[in-house]
Structure formats: C-alpha cells, structure tokens
N, C-alpha and C positions, 0 to 999 in steps of 0.2 A: 820599898826597894831602895837599896843604897848604891850609889854610883861613885866610881873612881876613875877619873880621867888621867891619862898619862900620854907621853909621847912628844910633848912640847920640846922646844929647843931653839937654838940659834942657827939660822940658815941664811944664805945669801939670796938676793933677789933673783928670781927665775928658777930657783930650786924647788924641790918637792918635800913634803913632810906628811906623815900620817899620824893622826892622834887617835887614841882609842878610849873607849868608855866601857869599863867592865861593871856589870851589875850583879849584885848579890840579892838573894831572896828568890821568891818563887815567881813563876809566871812572867818571865821577861817578855815573852811573846805577846803578852796582853797590853804592853805599853807602847805607845808611840814615843819616838825618841827625837830629840832636837839638839842642835848645837847653836850656841849663842856666843858672842864675844864682846869683850869690853876693853877698849883702849883707854889709857890714862886721860882723864878729863872728859870722857865721852860717855854717852848713855849705852846701855847694853843693846846690842844689835843682833837681829836674827841672821843666822848663817844658813842653816839647812835643817830639814826635818824629814822623817821617814815614818811611814805607817808601820803598824805592828807586824804585818806580814812581810814588809819590805817592798811591797808592790807599788807603792806611791812615794815619790820624793818631791821635795820642794826646796827652792833655793832663794837666798837673797839676791837682789840684782847685782850687787858688787862682786859676787863670787860665781855667778852662773857661768858655766863653761870652763871653770878652773877647778872647782871643788866637787867632790863626789861623796855623798853620804851612803853608807851601807850598814848592814847588820848581819850578824850570824846568831840566830836564835839558839842554836845548839851550844854555842859558846857563851851565851849571855853577854854579848859584846856588840857595841856599835862603833863605827869607824867614820872618820872624816879624812879623806884623801885630799890633800891640798897641793895643787900643781901651779906652776908659774907664779910663785909667791911674789908679792910686792911689799915694799916697806909699809904701806898703809894696811897690810894685813896683820901687822904687829898688834897683839892684844892677848889678854887672858881668855882662853877658850873654855867654855863651860858646856858640859852635856847635861841634859835634862830629860825627864821622863814624865809621861802623862798616861794614866790608865785610860785606855781607849774604850769609849762606850758608844761610838758611832763611827761612821766613815770619814768624819771631818778630822783633818790633821791641822793643828793650829800652828801659827807662826809667831804668836805673841808670847812673850816670856811669862806673862801673868797666868797663862793657861796651864803651865807646867808645875807640877806639885813637888817633884823631887829633883834635886840638883847635886851635881858633883862639885868637887872643891876647885876645879879649874886647873888648867895647865897653860903655862906661858909660852907663846910663840913669838919669837923676835926675828924679823926679817931685816937684814942689813942691806944697804944700797951699794 
C-alpha cells in the first residue's frame, strides 16, 4: 500500500486543522492506520492509531482530548482532526499502515510497515 499525507499548514494556537492520508492499492480495510509526528531535534512520537474497522482508536497522552483519528474505508483515507492546537504540536506528521493480523493495534512506529512522506504542521503562538 502507498500512502500520501496532505493537509498540513500554518495555523495559530487554538485553531484546528485536519490532515488526511490517502492510500492506494488494494484492501485498505485490512490495514491498521497510525499517525506519528517528529519535531526538529526530537524522536518520532506516536500520535494516534485506529483499527482496520475503525472500531478502536488509541491516542498519545499529549493529544488525548484534542485530536481525533478516523477513517473512511470506502475512500481509502484516514484522517487526523486536530483541535486546540498548541505550538508544541509543531512537527512533520506521518501516516503509517500495518497489515492487521490480530486484534492488537500497535502504537510503536517499528510495528508499521508502510509510511507516507509526511506533512508539516506549524502552530504559531
């Protein structure tokens, strides 16, 4: 599966932004999807993950209550809705996919096999 992330941009603190991840190839609904981010000089950080059906979602502590991950399997697209953005949310956001072979949805980047190119989100104070 090939992934294409888009929707990043420059916003002010407190505003909202939605980034999308479009997947090409077959059987998008067979993949768990994750969002990760990496700020300059920092390690890649888990943001959110969603099971292949969309029935289960997981969030990193720093974004809980502010971000929402979702997916539309008919459109082969995953989304990350980001509300109440903070300057510390500034990073390159990457979407990732993992072929689902169990009910476990992983939150570690090493478990994901396919990655998009990343989209930059900048939050100004």
